[in-house]
N, C-alpha and C positions, 0 to 999 in steps of 0.2 A: 173252503178254505181250511187248512187244519188247525184245530184248536191248540192257543199255546198255554203253556202251563208255567207256574212259577218256578224258581230255581231249583227249588226240593222235589218236587212233583217230575218236571224236567229231567234230573238225576236219575230219578227212580225209574222211569220208563225207559231209560237207556239201557238200563239191566246190567253197567258193570261198575257200579256205585254201590253194591250195598255194604260194604266196610264203610265208606264216607258217611250212607245214611246211619247206619246205625250209632259211628261217634258223634254225628251230629244230634243224636237222639240222646245219647249218655249225656250229652255236654248241655243239653237244653237249648240249642241253637237253632232248633226246626222251625219255630214260630218266628225266631228273626229273620230266616231267609226265606221265610213266606210272606214277609213285611212288604213294604212298598217299597223298597230299596229307591234307587238302584244301586244293584251290586254288581261287581264285576268279581267272579268265583275261580281261583285255579283248581280243580277239582282232580286228585288223585284217583285212578282207578282202583278198582280192587288189585289188580297185578300189581301197581304201585306199593299199596298197602303190604301186599306180599311179602314185599323186601324187608320189612322191619320183622324184628324177631316175633314170633308168636307170645311170646310170653311178656313182649313189652309191650305189644298192642292190649293185650288183656289185663295187664296193669294200668293203662292209659284209661281202659274202659271201667276202671272200678272208681264206684262214687267219691271216696277221697281222693282222686286225683284230677277230680272234676276242672278244676282251675287250670292244671296244667295242659288238660285235654282243650279246654275253650283256647288258650294262649295258643298253642298248635292250630288248632281250626280256624280262630280269626286271622293267624298269618298268613291264611289261604284266600284271603277275602280283602277288596278294596273297595272302597265308597265310588259308586259313580257306574257309571256303563262306560266300560273301556273296550272298546273293541281292537281285532288286530292290526287294523290301521292304524289308531292311535297311538296303540302299543310299541308300534315301530320307531316314534318319534320320542319316546322314553328312555331315559336310562333307568328310572328306578321308580318306583312307587312305594306308598305308604301303605300297609297293612292296616286292618282294623285294631289288630294287635298292638300297632304302634311302632314296630318296627320295619325299615326298608327292606324292599325286594329289590334284586337287581335284575333288570330288563336287557338283556343281548338278544342282537339279532343277526350275529356272526356266521354261526353255523344252524340256520333256522331259528326259530324264535324260541328263546328261555328264559324261564324267572327261576334266578340262582342257579342250580343245576339241573334243573329239571326241563324236558324238553316239550313243548305243546304239542301234543298229538293232533289235535282237534280244535282249532280256534272258531270264535264267534257261535257258539250254539247259544241261540236266543231263548230268552225265558221272558214274562211277562214284566217281570222286577228285575231284570239284568242279563248278564250275557255269562256263559259258563266256555272257560279253556279247559280242555282235558289235558292234563300232564302226566307223564311218566313217573314220577318220584312223589313221595310224601316230604312238604318244605318244613324245616325245624328250625324256628328262631334260637336266636344264639341262648345259650343255658340259662345267662343272668337273668334272662326276661321270664325264664318259666319257672323257675326256682320256686 
């Protein structure tokens, strides 16, 4: 049987989440997502991060913007193990950041405006859903 890893190691082994991993490291969230959980993570790929202006991303990774980065990253995480079959029964979910994520199943599974590319990547402490865009909480919450 294949060894299962926690959310961080699962994402790292997939090979297309290096920007997310760097951001989690800069925000100091690696230990949290290696914790017991369970967590559901909507994980933007490196390609999703490439849609953000490089200077904006670089700025977010600076230590003085850590709180804003934490707000953005925790907006991608929901408490509990929410698999795709459970998600289809929901219209929204509250992120660890505190704001609500919209869930739509009209044109494939979407979280806000991001499409779920791969659902239900299992980890020992939760589940990862791979998405094609970085989710952004409303400005007031990140100010």
